[in-house]
N, CA, C and O atoms as a DFTB+ gen file, in Angstrom:
732 C
 N C O
     1  1     -35.313     209.584     -22.867
     2  2     -35.468     210.515     -24.323
     3  2     -34.147     210.118     -24.824
     4  3     -33.225     209.804     -24.071
     5  1     -34.075     210.135     -25.974
     6  2     -32.724     210.002     -26.663
     7  2     -32.541     211.239     -27.062
     8  3     -33.340     212.166     -27.194
     9  1     -31.132     211.143     -27.284
    10  2     -29.999     212.513     -27.281
    11  2     -30.891     213.492     -28.284
    12  3     -31.150     214.658     -27.984
    13  1     -31.350     212.819     -29.587
    14  2     -31.643     214.020     -30.651
    15  2     -33.109     214.525     -29.844
    16  3     -33.361     215.727     -29.757
    17  1     -33.713     213.843     -29.470
    18  2     -35.113     214.495     -28.847
    19  2     -34.760     215.423     -27.457
    20  3     -35.461     216.367     -27.092
    21  1     -33.778     215.051     -26.902
    22  2     -33.292     215.860     -25.818
    23  2     -32.682     217.542     -26.424
    24  3     -33.020     218.651     -26.012
    25  1     -31.856     217.242     -27.340
    26  2     -31.503     218.653     -28.068
    27  2     -32.396     219.314     -28.604
    28  3     -32.368     220.544     -28.559
    29  1     -33.435     218.591     -29.262
    30  2     -34.451     219.457     -29.886
    31  2     -35.426     220.097     -28.775
    32  3     -36.173     220.985     -29.186
    33  1     -35.486     219.825     -27.715
    34  2     -36.388     220.182     -26.297
    35  2     -35.233     221.286     -25.956
    36  3     -35.575     222.442     -25.708
    37  1     -33.875     220.907     -25.949
    38  2     -33.080     222.182     -25.432
    39  2     -33.044     223.426     -26.513
    40  3     -33.188     224.609     -26.203
    41  1     -32.892     223.079     -27.425
    42  2     -32.904     224.109     -28.691
    43  2     -34.384     225.045     -28.684
    44  3     -34.504     226.126     -29.260
    45  1     -35.511     224.324     -27.857
    46  2     -36.900     225.082     -27.712
    47  2     -36.915     225.559     -26.678
    48  3     -37.972     226.130     -26.410
    49  1     -35.660     225.588     -25.446
    50  2     -35.125     226.226     -24.424
    51  2     -36.211     225.502     -23.318
    52  3     -36.816     226.168     -22.479
    53  1     -36.333     224.212     -23.446
    54  2     -36.799     223.366     -22.112
    55  2     -35.882     223.076     -21.120
    56  3     -35.161     222.083     -21.214
    57  1     -35.820     223.982     -19.993
    58  2     -34.989     223.452     -19.098
    59  2     -35.007     222.118     -18.600
    60  3     -33.948     221.591     -18.258
    61  1     -35.906     221.617     -18.534
    62  2     -36.310     220.050     -17.925
    63  2     -35.062     219.120     -18.814
    64  3     -34.191     218.348     -18.412
    65  1     -35.402     219.549     -20.042
    66  2     -34.567     218.628     -21.056
    67  2     -33.357     218.922     -21.163
    68  3     -32.554     218.127     -21.652
    69  1     -32.894     220.535     -20.570
    70  2     -31.556     220.717     -20.445
    71  2     -31.067     219.785     -19.032
    72  3     -30.051     219.091     -19.079
    73  1     -31.769     219.858     -18.020
    74  2     -31.403     219.415     -16.998
    75  2     -31.244     217.776     -17.041
    76  3     -30.440     217.183     -16.323
    77  1     -32.011     217.204     -17.867
    78  2     -31.954     215.718     -18.277
    79  2     -30.149     215.565     -19.213
    80  3     -29.300     214.696     -19.016
    81  1     -30.106     216.396     -19.901
    82  2     -29.129     216.306     -20.935
    83  2     -27.769     216.524     -20.004
    84  3     -26.799     215.796     -20.213
    85  1     -27.719     217.587     -18.928
    86  2     -26.866     217.558     -18.021
    87  2     -26.717     216.660     -16.986
    88  3     -25.555     216.582     -16.589
    89  1     -27.541     215.936     -16.402
    90  2     -27.712     214.867     -15.745
    91  2     -26.694     213.667     -16.285
    92  3     -25.730     213.132     -15.737
    93  1     -27.317     213.464     -17.607
    94  2     -26.643     212.291     -18.066
    95  2     -25.177     212.412     -18.666
    96  3     -24.513     211.407     -18.920
    97  1     -24.737     213.639     -18.865
    98  2     -23.515     213.544     -19.511
    99  2     -22.510     214.478     -18.382
   100  3     -21.283     214.471     -18.489
   101  1     -23.075     215.091     -17.544
   102  2     -21.757     215.684     -16.559
   103  2     -20.665     214.720     -15.903
   104  3     -19.471     215.020     -15.892
   105  1     -21.100     213.700     -15.433
   106  2     -20.100     212.649     -14.747
   107  2     -19.182     212.013     -15.869
   108  3     -17.983     211.776     -15.726
   109  1     -19.851     211.799     -16.888
   110  2     -19.092     211.432     -17.920
   111  2     -17.814     212.191     -18.682
   112  3     -16.664     211.849     -18.956
   113  1     -18.638     213.438     -18.887
   114  2     -17.505     214.515     -19.245
   115  2     -16.283     214.576     -18.341
   116  3     -15.103     214.496     -18.681
   117  1     -16.882     214.761     -16.911
   118  2     -15.673     215.132     -16.076
   119  2     -14.520     213.819     -16.217
   120  3     -13.307     213.990     -16.337
   121  1     -15.174     212.573     -16.173
   122  2     -14.647     211.769     -16.189
   123  2     -13.457     211.320     -17.360
   124  3     -12.378     210.744     -17.216
   125  1     -14.033     211.759     -18.367
   126  2     -12.854     211.990     -19.771
   127  2     -12.195     213.055     -19.428
   128  3     -11.035     212.860     -19.790
   129  1     -12.286     214.086     -18.925
   130  2     -11.368     215.433     -18.929
   131  2     -10.531     214.984     -17.992
   132  3      -9.388     215.378     -18.223
   133  1     -10.633     214.179     -16.818
   134  2      -9.970     213.695     -15.740
   135  2      -8.531     212.925     -16.182
   136  3      -7.442     212.947     -15.609
   137  1      -8.908     212.296     -17.316
   138  2      -8.107     211.548     -18.285
   139  2      -6.934     212.019     -18.601
   140  3      -5.881     211.384     -18.540
   141  1      -7.110     213.508     -19.062
   142  2      -6.303     214.472     -19.457
   143  2      -5.760     215.436     -18.847
   144  3      -4.742     215.997     -19.251
   145  1      -6.361     215.725     -17.836
   146  2      -5.890     216.598     -16.543
   147  2      -6.331     215.903     -14.954
   148  3      -7.397     215.424     -14.568
   149  1      -5.352     216.040     -14.440
   150  2      -5.722     215.879     -13.051
   151  2      -6.308     216.690     -11.991
   152  3      -6.573     216.400     -10.824
   153  1      -6.423     217.552     -12.517
   154  2      -7.056     218.801     -11.702
   155  2      -8.922     218.572     -11.804
   156  3      -9.577     218.902     -12.792
   157  1      -9.418     218.041     -10.737
   158  2     -10.786     217.897     -10.837
   159  2     -11.486     218.909     -10.550
   160  3     -12.664     218.931     -10.908
   161  1     -10.898     220.039      -9.799
   162  2     -11.938     221.285     -10.130
   163  2     -12.026     221.902     -11.345
   164  3     -13.089     222.376     -11.747
   165  1     -10.732     221.950     -12.136
   166  2     -10.729     222.425     -13.590
   167  2     -11.306     221.819     -14.547
   168  3     -11.701     222.463     -15.519
   169  1     -11.459     220.541     -14.468
   170  2     -12.214     219.628     -15.034
   171  2     -13.719     219.830     -14.708
   172  3     -14.486     220.140     -15.620
   173  1     -14.138     219.677     -13.523
   174  2     -15.575     220.002     -13.212
   175  2     -16.188     221.823     -13.852
   176  3     -17.286     222.135     -14.315
   177  1     -15.134     222.555     -13.647
   178  2     -15.457     223.924     -14.140
   179  2     -15.750     223.892     -15.518
   180  3     -16.789     224.366     -15.978
   181  1     -14.639     223.206     -16.372
   182  2     -14.984     222.983     -17.818
   183  2     -15.977     222.303     -18.251
   184  3     -16.252     222.379     -19.448
   185  1     -16.558     221.683     -17.596
   186  2     -17.883     220.713     -17.998
   187  2     -19.283     221.908     -17.689
   188  3     -20.332     222.003     -18.327
   189  1     -18.885     222.602     -16.654
   190  2     -20.086     223.582     -16.587
   191  2     -19.947     224.673     -17.438
   192  3     -20.942     225.343     -17.713
   193  1     -18.594     225.011     -18.002
   194  2     -18.504     226.009     -19.145
   195  2     -19.134     225.250     -20.454
   196  3     -19.919     225.935     -21.111
   197  1     -18.907     224.052     -20.863
   198  2     -19.417     223.367     -21.668
   199  2     -21.112     223.588     -21.979
   200  3     -21.735     223.942     -22.980
   201  1     -21.484     223.216     -20.680
   202  2     -22.857     223.219     -20.811
   203  2     -23.555     224.363     -20.675
   204  3     -24.764     224.428     -20.898
   205  1     -22.571     225.708     -20.160
   206  2     -22.854     227.049     -20.208
   207  2     -23.243     227.426     -21.827
   208  3     -24.198     228.034     -22.311
   209  1     -22.215     226.866     -22.344
   210  2     -21.823     227.367     -23.942
   211  2     -23.121     226.907     -24.613
   212  3     -23.808     227.587     -25.376
   213  1     -23.359     225.620     -24.205
   214  2     -24.381     224.868     -24.950
   215  2     -26.103     225.915     -24.661
   216  3     -26.858     226.417     -25.494
   217  1     -26.155     225.896     -23.489
   218  2     -27.210     226.680     -23.378
   219  2     -27.467     227.993     -24.124
   220  3     -28.470     228.355     -24.739
   221  1     -26.392     228.564     -23.925
   222  2     -26.226     230.057     -24.574
   223  2     -26.472     230.033     -26.267
   224  3     -27.179     230.822     -26.894
   225  1     -25.785     229.045     -26.746
   226  2     -25.939     228.764     -28.126
   227  2     -26.846     227.693     -28.649
   228  3     -26.775     227.279     -29.806
   229  1     -27.771     227.224     -27.684
   230  2     -28.869     226.199     -28.173
   231  2     -29.733     226.545     -29.245
   232  3     -30.208     225.638     -29.929
   233  1     -29.943     227.475     -29.433
   234  2     -30.811     227.880     -30.646
   235  2     -30.105     227.859     -31.993
   236  3     -30.786     227.923     -33.017
   237  1     -28.811     227.775     -32.051
   238  2     -28.178     228.048     -33.524
   239  2     -26.969     226.713     -33.430
   240  3     -25.890     226.837     -34.009
   241  1     -27.221     225.792     -32.846
   242  2     -26.556     224.862     -32.861
   243  2     -26.792     223.600     -34.314
   244  3     -27.818     223.070     -34.741
   245  1     -25.624     223.504     -34.663
   246  2     -26.062     222.367     -35.889
   247  2     -24.718     221.416     -35.673
   248  3     -23.556     221.698     -35.967
   249  1     -25.374     219.881     -34.908
   250  2     -24.691     219.063     -34.837
   251  2     -24.571     218.113     -36.266
   252  3     -25.568     217.916     -36.959
   253  1     -23.552     217.686     -36.531
   254  2     -23.405     216.607     -37.595
   255  2     -22.765     215.316     -37.321
   256  3     -22.491     214.440     -38.141
   257  1     -22.518     215.322     -35.749
   258  2     -22.368     214.087     -35.246
   259  2     -23.397     213.666     -34.146
   260  3     -24.416     214.325     -33.939
   261  1     -23.090     212.590     -33.487
   262  2     -23.825     212.373     -32.370
   263  2     -23.820     213.719     -31.380
   264  3     -22.917     214.546     -31.508
   265  1     -24.779     213.880     -30.476
   266  2     -24.711     214.720     -29.425
   267  2     -23.489     214.392     -28.074
   268  3     -22.948     215.133     -27.253
   269  1     -23.427     213.249     -28.290
   270  2     -22.161     212.837     -27.302
   271  2     -20.849     212.863     -27.924
   272  3     -19.876     212.672     -27.195
   273  1     -20.727     213.011     -28.808
   274  2     -19.591     213.210     -29.606
   275  2     -19.399     214.669     -29.687
   276  3     -18.225     215.035     -29.639
   277  1     -20.214     215.488     -29.788
   278  2     -20.108     217.058     -29.806
   279  2     -19.910     217.421     -28.664
   280  3     -19.054     218.303     -28.599
   281  1     -20.396     217.076     -27.588
   282  2     -20.138     217.328     -26.277
   283  2     -18.637     216.822     -25.771
   284  3     -17.987     217.631     -25.109
   285  1     -18.143     215.710     -26.013
   286  2     -17.013     215.665     -25.529
   287  2     -15.896     216.289     -26.575
   288  3     -14.874     216.714     -26.035
   289  1     -15.958     216.365     -27.658
   290  2     -15.479     217.570     -28.462
   291  2     -15.369     219.077     -27.874
   292  3     -14.300     219.675     -27.752
   293  1     -16.470     219.529     -27.576
   294  2     -16.605     220.738     -26.832
   295  2     -15.675     220.792     -25.654
   296  3     -14.902     221.747     -25.573
   297  1     -15.678     219.878     -24.755
   298  2     -15.242     219.533     -23.777
   299  2     -13.355     219.543     -23.725
   300  3     -12.586     220.203     -23.026
   301  1     -13.166     218.764     -24.528
   302  2     -11.952     218.520     -25.193
   303  2     -10.994     219.762     -25.219
   304  3     -10.018     219.995     -24.506
   305  1     -11.601     220.572     -26.346
   306  2     -11.556     221.978     -26.859
   307  2     -11.559     223.019     -25.891
   308  3     -10.729     223.926     -25.957
   309  1     -12.634     222.953     -24.776
   310  2     -12.596     223.651     -23.712
   311  2     -11.079     223.641     -22.818
   312  3     -10.475     224.654     -22.466
   313  1     -10.761     222.568     -22.628
   314  2      -9.648     222.203     -21.819
   315  2      -8.256     222.691     -22.522
   316  3      -7.270     223.079     -21.895
   317  1      -8.367     222.593     -24.019
   318  2      -6.987     223.072     -24.503
   319  2      -7.097     224.465     -24.596
   320  3      -6.083     225.152     -24.719
   321  1      -8.284     224.985     -24.549
   322  2      -8.460     226.586     -24.595
   323  2      -7.893     227.048     -23.256
   324  3      -7.182     228.052     -23.200
   325  1      -8.235     226.247     -22.056
   326  2      -7.851     226.854     -20.966
   327  2      -6.428     226.622     -20.692
   328  3      -5.701     227.511     -20.249
   329  1      -6.069     225.559     -20.926
   330  2      -4.581     225.328     -21.231
   331  2      -3.745     226.390     -21.679
   332  3      -2.840     226.965     -21.073
   333  1      -4.166     226.558     -22.788
   334  2      -3.575     227.709     -23.532
   335  2      -3.487     228.929     -22.908
   336  3      -2.484     229.642     -22.853
   337  1      -4.536     229.138     -22.456
   338  2      -4.917     230.325     -21.691
   339  2      -3.712     230.716     -20.483
   340  3      -3.178     231.810     -20.302
   341  1      -3.515     229.576     -19.825
   342  2      -2.832     229.378     -18.582
   343  2      -1.583     229.680     -19.186
   344  3      -1.054     230.726     -18.810
   345  1      -0.780     228.749     -20.348
   346  2       0.362     229.344     -20.818
   347  2       0.889     230.423     -21.092
   348  3       2.088     230.683     -20.998
   349  1      -0.266     231.374     -21.576
   350  2       0.195     232.580     -21.962
   351  2       0.237     233.425     -20.614
   352  3       0.800     234.509     -20.463
   353  1      -0.437     232.743     -19.723
   354  2      -0.363     233.732     -18.516
   355  2       1.190     233.720     -17.956
   356  3       1.970     234.645     -17.728
   357  1       1.322     232.219     -17.824
   358  2       2.821     231.997     -17.401
   359  2       3.766     232.846     -18.335
   360  3       4.595     233.628     -17.871
   361  1       3.589     232.645     -19.631
   362  2       4.557     233.523     -20.715
   363  2       4.708     234.978     -20.135
   364  3       5.707     235.620     -19.812
   365  1       3.352     235.276     -20.116
   366  2       3.382     236.947     -19.635
   367  2       4.099     237.111     -18.245
   368  3       4.870     238.038     -17.996
   369  1       3.827     236.311     -17.545
   370  2       4.686     236.463     -16.010
   371  2       5.939     236.354     -16.032
   372  3       6.670     237.118     -15.402
   373  1       6.459     235.171     -16.922
   374  2       7.991     235.149     -17.195
   375  2       8.695     236.343     -18.052
   376  3       9.807     236.802     -17.791
   377  1       7.932     236.727     -19.022
   378  2       8.352     238.066     -19.705
   379  2       8.206     238.880     -18.777
   380  3       9.262     239.508     -18.862
   381  1       7.460     239.470     -17.665
   382  2       7.547     240.568     -17.025
   383  2       8.437     240.396     -16.063
   384  3       8.878     241.405     -15.512
   385  1       8.903     239.067     -15.645
   386  2       9.827     238.875     -14.678
   387  2      11.339     239.304     -15.536
   388  3      12.136     240.014     -14.922
   389  1      11.617     238.938     -16.679
   390  2      12.582     239.418     -17.463
   391  2      12.817     240.997     -17.554
   392  3      13.894     241.593     -17.531
   393  1      11.739     241.429     -17.644
   394  2      11.645     243.025     -18.129
   395  2      11.950     243.784     -16.695
   396  3      12.400     244.920     -16.553
   397  1      11.649     243.016     -15.867
   398  2      12.150     243.829     -14.515
   399  2      13.562     243.394     -14.130
   400  3      14.207     244.216     -13.479
   401  1      14.105     242.305     -14.410
   402  2      15.522     242.109     -14.327
   403  2      16.468     243.087     -14.913
   404  3      17.515     243.528     -14.439
   405  1      15.778     243.381     -16.245
   406  2      16.424     244.188     -17.388
   407  2      16.582     245.608     -16.698
   408  3      17.586     246.249     -17.009
   409  1      15.842     246.068     -15.948
   410  2      15.669     247.496     -15.235
   411  2      16.257     247.419     -13.858
   412  3      16.262     246.427     -13.129
   413  1      16.804     248.736     -13.577
   414  2      17.517     248.893     -12.222
   415  2      16.929     247.968     -11.088
   416  3      15.798     247.488     -11.167
   417  1      17.738     247.767     -10.084
   418  2      17.171     247.018      -8.954
   419  2      16.444     247.735      -8.370
   420  3      15.315     247.283      -8.177
   421  1      16.714     248.964      -7.905
   422  2      15.478     249.609      -7.161
   423  2      13.829     249.623      -7.795
   424  3      12.798     249.416      -7.154
   425  1      13.937     249.866      -8.923
   426  2      12.802     250.046      -9.629
   427  2      12.260     248.352      -9.833
   428  3      11.064     248.088      -9.956
   429  1      13.124     247.507      -9.842
   430  2      12.420     245.989      -9.701
   431  2      12.096     245.570      -8.663
   432  3      11.288     244.642      -8.712
   433  1      12.490     245.970      -7.476
   434  2      12.113     245.661      -6.249
   435  2      10.827     246.684      -6.180
   436  3       9.806     246.215      -5.677
   437  1      10.803     247.633      -6.505
   438  2       9.443     248.169      -6.112
   439  2       8.535     247.718      -7.110
   440  3       7.359     247.720      -6.745
   441  1       8.731     247.380      -8.124
   442  2       7.510     246.697      -9.041
   443  2       7.113     245.491      -8.334
   444  3       5.970     245.353      -7.897
   445  1       8.177     244.463      -8.188
   446  2       7.920     243.401      -7.502
   447  2       6.911     243.425      -6.026
   448  3       6.059     242.637      -5.614
   449  1       7.397     244.575      -5.538
   450  2       6.410     244.911      -4.065
   451  2       5.224     245.003      -4.760
   452  3       4.454     244.093      -4.452
   453  1       4.742     245.865      -5.689
   454  2       3.566     246.149      -6.099
   455  2       3.078     245.212      -6.231
   456  3       2.180     244.879      -5.457
   457  1       3.559     244.242      -7.487
   458  2       2.752     242.919      -7.899
   459  2       2.539     242.084      -6.626
   460  3       1.455     241.528      -6.448
   461  1       3.483     241.985      -5.785
   462  2       3.059     241.183      -4.769
   463  2       1.854     241.685      -3.889
   464  3       0.963     240.998      -3.388
   465  1       2.043     243.073      -3.822
   466  2       0.781     243.798      -2.939
   467  2      -0.228     243.397      -3.628
   468  3      -1.004     242.819      -2.866
   469  1      -0.735     243.417      -5.033
   470  2      -1.538     243.203      -5.866
   471  2      -2.191     242.108      -5.436
   472  3      -3.344     242.059      -5.006
   473  1      -1.184     240.965      -5.605
   474  2      -1.726     239.595      -5.677
   475  2      -2.494     239.360      -4.098
   476  3      -3.588     238.842      -3.878
   477  1      -1.538     239.915      -3.144
   478  2      -2.161     239.824      -1.903
   479  2      -3.442     240.480      -1.711
   480  3      -4.252     239.894      -0.993
   481  1      -3.816     241.761      -2.305
   482  2      -5.286     242.437      -2.221
   483  2      -6.232     241.510      -3.012
   484  3      -7.388     241.244      -2.686
   485  1      -5.504     241.006      -4.220
   486  2      -6.768     240.236      -4.875
   487  2      -7.268     238.838      -4.164
   488  3      -8.367     238.316      -4.348
   489  1      -6.246     238.362      -3.337
   490  2      -6.274     237.189      -2.543
   491  2      -7.305     237.553      -1.185
   492  3      -8.044     236.714      -0.671
   493  1      -7.206     238.721      -0.813
   494  2      -7.923     238.820       0.398
   495  2      -9.726     239.143       0.071
   496  3     -10.593     239.084       0.943
   497  1      -9.895     239.377      -0.938
   498  2     -11.292     239.929      -1.607
   499  2     -12.081     238.546      -1.126
   500  3     -11.612     237.461      -0.783
   501  1     -13.373     238.969      -1.223
   502  2     -14.384     237.976      -0.619
   503  2     -14.369     236.903      -1.839
   504  3     -14.119     237.327      -2.967
   505  1     -14.597     235.704      -1.664
   506  2     -14.602     234.547      -2.960
   507  2     -15.438     234.810      -4.155
   508  3     -15.087     234.459      -5.281
   509  1     -16.805     235.573      -3.844
   510  2     -17.244     235.858      -5.100
   511  2     -16.654     236.921      -5.808
   512  3     -16.433     236.752      -7.007
   513  1     -16.325     238.125      -5.199
   514  2     -15.872     239.218      -5.502
   515  2     -14.681     238.892      -6.511
   516  3     -14.553     239.335      -7.652
   517  1     -13.814     237.992      -5.809
   518  2     -12.331     237.233      -6.361
   519  2     -12.826     236.565      -7.540
   520  3     -12.421     237.069      -8.587
   521  1     -13.468     235.728      -7.640
   522  2     -14.204     235.037      -8.521
   523  2     -14.452     236.089     -10.085
   524  3     -13.916     235.933     -11.183
   525  1     -15.351     237.036      -9.693
   526  2     -15.996     237.731     -10.570
   527  2     -14.663     238.575     -11.284
   528  3     -14.452     238.639     -12.495
   529  1     -13.876     239.164     -10.261
   530  2     -12.671     239.817     -10.952
   531  2     -12.078     238.716     -11.902
   532  3     -12.227     238.905     -13.110
   533  1     -11.363     237.484     -11.447
   534  2     -10.603     236.795     -12.248
   535  2     -11.539     236.173     -13.651
   536  3     -11.019     235.865     -14.723
   537  1     -12.920     236.090     -13.359
   538  2     -13.265     236.090     -14.811
   539  2     -13.528     237.069     -15.746
   540  3     -13.688     236.914     -16.956
   541  1     -13.559     238.025     -15.142
   542  2     -13.379     239.635     -16.058
   543  2     -11.802     239.963     -16.593
   544  3     -11.458     240.397     -17.693
   545  1     -11.044     239.633     -15.528
   546  2      -9.600     239.903     -16.026
   547  2      -8.879     239.234     -16.536
   548  3      -8.098     239.675     -17.379
   549  1      -8.919     237.938     -16.177
   550  2      -7.855     236.507     -16.633
   551  2      -8.890     235.973     -17.744
   552  3      -8.451     236.041     -18.893
   553  1     -10.123     235.479     -17.605
   554  2     -10.913     234.797     -18.656
   555  2     -11.193     235.881     -19.550
   556  3     -11.103     235.489     -20.713
   557  1     -11.517     237.165     -19.453
   558  2     -11.886     237.957     -20.529
   559  2     -13.409     238.125     -20.576
   560  3     -13.804     238.748     -21.562
   561  1     -14.291     237.726     -19.770
   562  2     -15.491     237.631     -19.724
   563  2     -16.240     238.783     -19.573
   564  3     -16.096     239.250     -18.443
   565  1     -17.079     239.497     -20.368
   566  2     -17.616     240.797     -20.047
   567  2     -18.766     240.416     -19.049
   568  3     -19.191     239.273     -18.883
   569  1     -19.263     241.702     -18.322
   570  2     -20.143     241.567     -17.198
   571  2     -21.266     240.702     -17.292
   572  3     -21.640     240.024     -16.335
   573  1     -21.922     240.694     -18.611
   574  2     -23.126     240.186     -18.943
   575  2     -22.947     238.649     -19.027
   576  3     -23.838     237.922     -18.588
   577  1     -21.802     238.121     -19.588
   578  2     -21.490     236.708     -19.557
   579  2     -21.015     236.025     -18.140
   580  3     -21.177     234.844     -17.831
   581  1     -20.391     237.050     -17.354
   582  2     -20.228     236.445     -15.736
   583  2     -21.197     236.463     -15.057
   584  3     -21.193     235.696     -14.094
   585  1     -22.560     237.445     -15.310
   586  2     -23.868     237.361     -14.455
   587  2     -24.508     235.895     -15.040
   588  3     -25.065     235.108     -14.275
   589  1     -24.367     235.654     -16.387
   590  2     -25.162     234.432     -16.760
   591  2     -24.544     233.513     -16.324
   592  3     -25.220     232.809     -15.572
   593  1     -23.031     233.043     -16.536
   594  2     -22.442     232.068     -15.767
   595  2     -22.666     231.965     -14.342
   596  3     -22.856     230.871     -13.810
   597  1     -22.654     232.940     -13.766
   598  2     -22.749     232.621     -12.263
   599  2     -24.241     233.148     -11.599
   600  3     -24.463     233.500     -10.441
   601  1     -25.104     233.076     -12.673
   602  2     -26.773     233.161     -12.313
   603  2     -26.683     234.459     -11.372
   604  3     -26.995     234.444     -10.181
   605  1     -26.187     235.649     -12.106
   606  2     -26.294     236.956     -10.846
   607  2     -26.839     238.266     -12.107
   608  3     -26.845     238.193     -13.336
   609  1     -27.126     239.054     -11.471
   610  2     -27.857     240.189     -12.448
   611  2     -26.365     240.889     -12.635
   612  3     -25.423     240.902     -11.842
   613  1     -26.456     241.353     -13.702
   614  2     -25.458     242.144     -14.170
   615  2     -24.696     243.506     -13.496
   616  3     -23.555     243.967     -13.535
   617  1     -26.239     243.959     -12.725
   618  2     -25.748     244.958     -11.699
   619  2     -25.044     244.387     -10.393
   620  3     -24.315     245.132      -9.738
   621  1     -25.229     243.254     -10.065
   622  2     -24.467     242.406      -8.914
   623  2     -23.150     242.459      -9.413
   624  3     -22.325     242.970      -8.654
   625  1     -22.714     242.013     -10.620
   626  2     -21.684     241.646     -11.037
   627  2     -20.561     243.081     -11.012
   628  3     -19.445     243.183     -10.503
   629  1     -21.358     244.043     -11.754
   630  2     -20.740     245.362     -11.494
   631  2     -20.476     245.911     -10.088
   632  3     -19.439     246.445      -9.696
   633  1     -21.572     245.689      -9.419
   634  2     -21.203     246.092      -7.648
   635  2     -19.885     245.408      -7.238
   636  3     -19.079     245.980      -6.504
   637  1     -19.673     244.098      -7.758
   638  2     -18.551     243.336      -7.079
   639  2     -17.226     243.758      -7.556
   640  3     -16.223     243.910      -6.859
   641  1     -17.341     243.935      -8.860
   642  2     -16.186     244.307      -9.570
   643  2     -15.983     246.065      -8.951
   644  3     -14.859     246.563      -9.013
   645  1     -16.783     246.619      -8.563
   646  2     -16.444     248.112      -8.126
   647  2     -15.905     247.797      -6.817
   648  3     -14.889     248.419      -6.509
   649  1     -16.417     246.874      -5.892
   650  2     -15.863     246.674      -4.556
   651  2     -14.490     246.253      -4.671
   652  3     -13.700     246.807      -3.906
   653  1     -13.957     245.217      -5.625
   654  2     -12.749     244.724      -6.005
   655  2     -11.862     245.868      -6.237
   656  3     -10.679     245.790      -5.904
   657  1     -12.423     247.106      -6.874
   658  2     -11.438     248.203      -7.449
   659  2     -11.140     248.789      -5.736
   660  3     -10.052     248.850      -5.162
   661  1     -12.272     249.103      -5.296
   662  2     -12.141     249.925      -4.087
   663  2     -10.947     249.373      -3.073
   664  3      -9.952     249.899      -2.573
   665  1     -11.614     247.888      -3.013
   666  2     -10.352     247.016      -2.142
   667  2      -8.892     247.282      -2.416
   668  3      -8.057     247.712      -1.620
   669  1      -8.699     246.885      -3.931
   670  2      -7.365     246.943      -4.645
   671  2      -7.065     248.433      -4.063
   672  3      -6.258     248.572      -3.144
   673  1      -7.655     249.388      -4.556
   674  2      -7.182     250.644      -4.281
   675  2      -6.656     251.077      -2.683
   676  3      -5.569     251.562      -2.366
   677  1      -7.685     250.766      -1.909
   678  2      -7.250     250.667      -0.433
   679  2      -5.867     250.214       0.131
   680  3      -5.189     250.772       0.994
   681  1      -5.588     248.964      -0.625
   682  2      -4.357     248.121      -0.424
   683  2      -2.911     249.148      -0.721
   684  3      -1.811     249.157      -0.168
   685  1      -3.391     249.840      -1.662
   686  2      -2.203     250.992      -2.180
   687  2      -2.225     251.992      -1.975
   688  3      -1.422     252.762      -2.503
   689  1      -3.298     252.452      -0.993
   690  2      -3.499     254.209      -0.369
   691  2      -2.181     254.646       0.008
   692  3      -1.805     255.755      -0.371
   693  1      -1.305     253.791       0.827
   694  2      -0.320     254.622       1.307
   695  2       1.114     254.473       0.751
   696  3       2.157     254.841       1.292
   697  1       0.913     253.706      -0.738
   698  2       2.012     253.382      -1.235
   699  2       2.174     254.778      -2.464
   700  3       1.418     254.971      -3.416
   701  1       3.466     255.664      -2.051
   702  2       3.425     256.788      -2.936
   703  2       3.706     256.548      -4.304
   704  3       3.326     257.352      -5.155
   705  1       4.374     255.457      -4.619
   706  2       4.952     254.933      -5.819
   707  2       3.966     254.264      -6.697
   708  3       4.358     253.825      -7.778
   709  1       2.893     254.157      -6.393
   710  2       1.652     253.179      -7.097
   711  2       1.086     254.101      -8.033
   712  3       0.861     255.257      -7.673
   713  1       0.787     253.649      -9.395
   714  2      -0.251     254.225     -10.110
   715  2      -1.664     253.931      -9.747
   716  3      -2.645     254.509     -10.213
   717  1      -1.666     252.954      -8.849
   718  2      -3.258     252.474      -8.777
   719  2      -3.945     253.185      -7.768
   720  3      -5.029     252.778      -7.349
   721  1      -3.336     254.356      -7.283
   722  2      -4.007     255.182      -6.305
   723  2      -4.891     255.905      -6.953
   724  3      -4.883     255.975      -8.182
   725  1      -5.961     256.675      -6.022
   726  2      -6.898     257.575      -6.649
   727  2      -6.257     258.599      -6.793
   728  3      -5.311     258.866      -6.052
   729  1      -6.630     259.342      -7.733
   730  2      -6.181     260.740      -8.198
   731  2      -6.544     261.832      -7.580
   732  3      -6.161     262.928      -7.987
C-alpha cells in the first residue's frame, strides 16, 4: 500500500494500516535519529513518541509534503524538543546548585542531602512506577496521556503515582527537616 493510502486508512483509525506504517518507517526513523544522536534508547523512544502523536492526531493531520518527509520532520523536532527539555533540566540543576552555594553551609548540606535522598528514593521505585513518575514530573504528561502512551488505564497510572508518592514519603519519614513528610 502506498503512503497516501496508508495515511488515509490511518485517519480512518485502521490499526492494520497503522501497524504497516509503523513497520515501514520505524527502523528508518531510528537510523535517521542515530545520525543526530548516539543514544539508541533515546532515538527509539522518540520514534515511539512520533508514532504515538501521529495516532493521537490522526484525524486532524494535514500533510502538505510526503508522509515520509512529515515523519522525518516530526522525529527531528521531537529530538530537538527532548534536547531542549534536557538542557532546561541541566540549567535548573545548575541554577539550583548556585542558589544552594549562596545560602549558608549547613542549610546547603541539608538541601543537598534531601535532594540526594529524593534521587535515591526515585531510583528505588519499581521500574513502571519510576517511568510513570518521570513522564508526569519531567516530561509534563497528564495521567491520560501517560495511560495512552504506555497502553495502561488512567486508574493504573493514578495508582502508580500514589505508590511513588508513598514510597518517597517513606524515604523521608525519619527526616525532621523535610517538607515532604506527611503532616
